[in-house]
C-alpha positions, 0 to 999 in steps of 0.5 A: 385834093384832100389829105387822109391820114389814119392816126389810130385804131384800138379796141374796134374804134379809130379816128381818121383825120381829114384835111379838107380841100378848102381849109387847113383845119383838120376834120376828125371822123370817129369810126363806129365799133360795129357795122353801124353806118358812119354818119355825122351828128348834124345829119342825125339831128336833122333826121331826128327833127324830121321824124318827130315832125312827120310822126302822127298823133303828136298834136293835142289840139283838135280841129287845128286847121279849122276843117270841122264846123258842125254848128254852122259854116260861118262863111258870113261873119256873126257876132261873137258871144262870150264863152261860146263855141262856133267852129268845133272845139274852139270857144270865144272869150270876149270880156270888158266891153269888147265886141267882135264878129267871127267867121270861117274863111277859106281864102288867103292862107299862109304860103299859098295853101288852101284851107280854112282859118278863123277870123275875128274882127272887133266892132267895139274896142276897149281899154281893158279888153280880152278878145281871144279864141281858146281850146281846152285840152282834156285831162291835162294832168299828165302834162305836169312838168313837161316841156311843150311847144305851141305854134300857130299861123296868125295874120293880124293888123295889131301887135297885141295879137299873139299866142299864149296858154293858160293853165291853173297852176301857171296862170297866163304865160307871156305871149309871143306876139304878131308884128301887126304887119298884116301878113301871115306869121308862124308864131311859136312859144315853148314852156315847161309846165308847173310840176303841180298837175293842171286841171285846166289847160288852154291854148289861147290865140288872139288879143290879150291872151295873158291879161287885159289890153287895149283893143281898137275897133277894126283890130283883127286876127286870123288863125290856122294850123294850131298845134301843141306838142311835146318837146322844145321844137315846133315841128311841121303841122300834123295834117289829119283827114277830115274824117279823122278830125270829125271823129275827134270833134264828135266826141265833144259835139254832134247832131243826129236826126231822128224819126218816129211814126206809126199807126197805133191801135191804142194809146201808149208809147212809141220810141226810137233809139239813136246811137252816136257815131263816137262815144262822147266825152261825158253824158251830153246835154240834149237840144231838139231843133228842126222838129216836126210833129203831126196828129199827136194830140198835143203830146210832145216828144221826150228824151230818155236814157241819154248816155255817152253812147246814145239816147232814146226819144219817145212819144205818148200817142194820146189815145184812140183818137190819135190814130197816126203820129209823126215825130221828127227832128234834129238832136244836138248833143253837147259834151264840151269841156 
């Protein structure tokens, strides 16, 4: 039976010394001044970590669980081009002779979960290669002097693969590498950013995150649940719904269908206004694909007034001999960093 002894009480505080049943070492409990609940430091620390881990809007990475891929589904691997976006918000970096394919996988997730990951596998190696995917964080100046923790689930067959980050004040930060054993591992890295405000800040995942390294044919990495958060502890991944993640992605890239058709009495212009679902980060570049035109006398559709909120597409009908016209297609809008 535990022995309880009250040893003092003053000014609304006190100490209870308890001898636990299985030890001769005394345990000291400090009573609160007011009606606050008595609780141990270990418990409060655990609760703080849990609250931080469950709190929303902590992840600076968009599409960290690879839910959104507007440019294609990539269920079949495609060849990777350098500095090219495939899955939303993730760009590839392939330098110095390395060649690889990229795809979105929806099987074999960490801890038996379901979801997507990015898989990159090399088809040509290099003795001084760079083979990564990275994501640029918008307006990173406010991160100056702050401590950040980076985390990702990664699977790889090479210990050259890992997690790191780059900003233009600290350059490349030494990575945390995968063991190369071919199993899923959660990699973390904590770093305090230079006090000089960065203007280019990226999470980098893959092989040669901090400079060139030897990459062999068949080396691969897979990544999912990528996160960058404030603080020195890697907390649980912030899961967002597909709708939330899509809305975040559409600030940088989106595609919209449009259609103009009519039966004008005379020559002139017809136009259609397209409004974006999300205000884009900056005025986007416009690419028309999958277009369809008929009876237009050779006049093509033109874009006008492209802004962060939408665009107008117009068509010159071509005169009285063009009594019926139809312009349709898909507009791809790109405002990536």
